[in-house]
Phi, psi and omega in degrees: 000327179296320179295320179297313180296323179296317179298319180294320179295321181296319182288323176297314179301317180298316181294316182293325176287328184282329185246102184301333182270358176271139182233351181207146178217147179222143174242127176252131176271136177256112183288172182283169179289160001273347185290322180052046179294132173259122184233129178287121182274310179199156175230143176228139182220139176297143173285178188297331178268000183056040178262328181211160180262128179265130185251155174143177178236071186283338186278151170282126183206145175296342184266355170294154182312137012273004176098188187231127183284160182307316183295345182263350180232357180291165178291123176216148176301139178082003181239140177303136178285140181242139179297326183292330176293321176300313182297318183287311185288314186267350182058036179233158180281165177225125179243122176260088181273341178226089184303336181295333182239024181286109182289354180238024174270110182296319181296321179294321181287322187267314187253350183074018182255129180286139168275174175276173176292141181202164174230132179243130185233122176288142176262116187256141174230134180296135181304320184293338181269349192277341187234140174284126181081206183291147179289131175286157177273100184265146181269083179293144181289172181247155173281181184295334179280356178094003179271137181289136179298137170061025182299320183257016182250146175275000186238159168239156175266120182255345180196168175225131177258132177238123180240130183261145181225153173295164181303143174061029178240006179222135179231156175299133178063025177282168178305326180298319180293326179291324178295316179299320179297317179298316182290333177296330177294323178294317177298321177301321178296317181291321177292325175297317178299318178298317180296316180296323178296316179297317180292326179296320179298319177297318179296321181296318179296323177292321181296324180300336180264327186266351178054240192298315181297317180292328177297322177295321177298317180297319180301313179298318183294316181293317179295323178296321179292322181296322181296340180282002180297345175301333177298319180296316180297322178298320179292323177296316179297321179297319179293323177295319176298322178296321178295320178298318179299316179299316182297315182293322176296323179297318179293319183289341176296334182263345180207106187268020186276354184249145176272142176274166178303316181297319181295319180293316179298319178300319180294318179295317179295323178296319177297320179299315186282328185264324187259322184286318175122234192308113179290346179273354178297132184298319180296319180294313180300317181297317182292318177299317179298318180294318181292322177293323178297321182298325180301326184271354181283147180246080185247152172292161182305317182295313179291325178296319179295320177297322180295319179299315181297314187283323189256321185263306184297320180296323178291321177297319179300317179297317181293317182291333177290333182265341180243133178268106180250155174303149185299325179295325176293318178299319180297319178299316181297314180299318180295321179294321178296320176294323175298323179297316178297317181295325182298336181290343183253013182305315183293348180247359186294127185298320183293327178283320178298328180295331178286339183272081186262008179271351181245132179304145185301317181299314179297318181298316181295315179296319182296315180296316178298327183286308187284343178256018178284143174286126178230131179235014178199170175285114183247105186293319176299323177297314180296320180298318179295320180296315179297320179298315180298320183290347175276356180271114184293347182289343178293324175060036175280144186297323182241038185299313183291323177298315179296320180298314179295320179298316181292327176298316180293316181294322178296317179297318179295320178295323178293322177298314180295322178295316178294321178299318180296318181294324185273343187302310183297321179296314181298315183295323178298317180291323179296315183292333178275348184274139176242008179254121187298318182293321179296321179297313182297317181296319181293316181292324179295324176295320180295000000 
């Protein structure tokens, strides 16, 4: 429980340091089925001088330990609607930007008292990653309509993060909410690690009794966990993409003559919806979906350009071959696709780099080469260099320190998985050769 509380405190601290307008954070743990108890793990709030974060659960709340079961907070007729029920059932965030009209504020509905502005973000973990070995058949609870929770989802909700803001400083889909969503993924990774650790201890105790057969089960479980290291690499790539976005925004502040990837995609989608016609057309829906997906991808410029050619440009060619558009419209579309390819190289564009005269040329060149490098695996020297660069205040990126801390945690987690992979075969050989139950248990516990 101490490890769980420590992970929750770290994520609250990271969010409060990253968002100057945030002043309080809480993490609620969502227990397993069928009870789905939601329990407040810890809360942190800045003191009056904003010098330190004060921790604890001083308020009276139904969510303080032992928590509140699903049947007591889900949406039901005649019961006040709760934001946490929305997050758990729908696996979507809830932003209260106007507490006066917050339809899921229990205090407003029951006591007529406004809450403060806040954002609640569910922490999602893939079902396939949550269990060592085969997934058990769990009896997930049902909503009031009788539908089983998360039946069609690949994810479960393991926690909910709630961040409080002063009035009029938080909006739906604002940059702050996107940052909280990104950081919730990191908490999900840490909670997954905590869950795997707890399950590993249970497996070890079983192995001490079952000897050879149980050792085989452990081998499968550990190897299965190691294969999930791709999740860590995905988070590293996402953080690298976030750094590229920060860098490109910094360059564009000094020269607004270039379109960003997001702006070009918005223009292409607008053309699809306004000029092409029927939004129910399968080709149109498919192209809009592919273009929206591209916005969220974290690819190097070269790979991104290849993706545009293979996935977006080819679909546009197919659509234009089937639809007869005026030549001027076709030219606009072709130009926008070329602009999209060009936008991927904004962070490396010589004319934009020339405007950025606050950073020494040598540092600028090394930084650009680093963040736009093609990576297809966890590269520890690369991560070390990236973390070192982010400690340099001359970069002046808006979320530079947040990214540095995130990469430090991800690097540590990747190193643990790498070390685990190297040691697994050695441990298993010794376990399989051991005929002493106590020696087996001691060795596995050390592993």
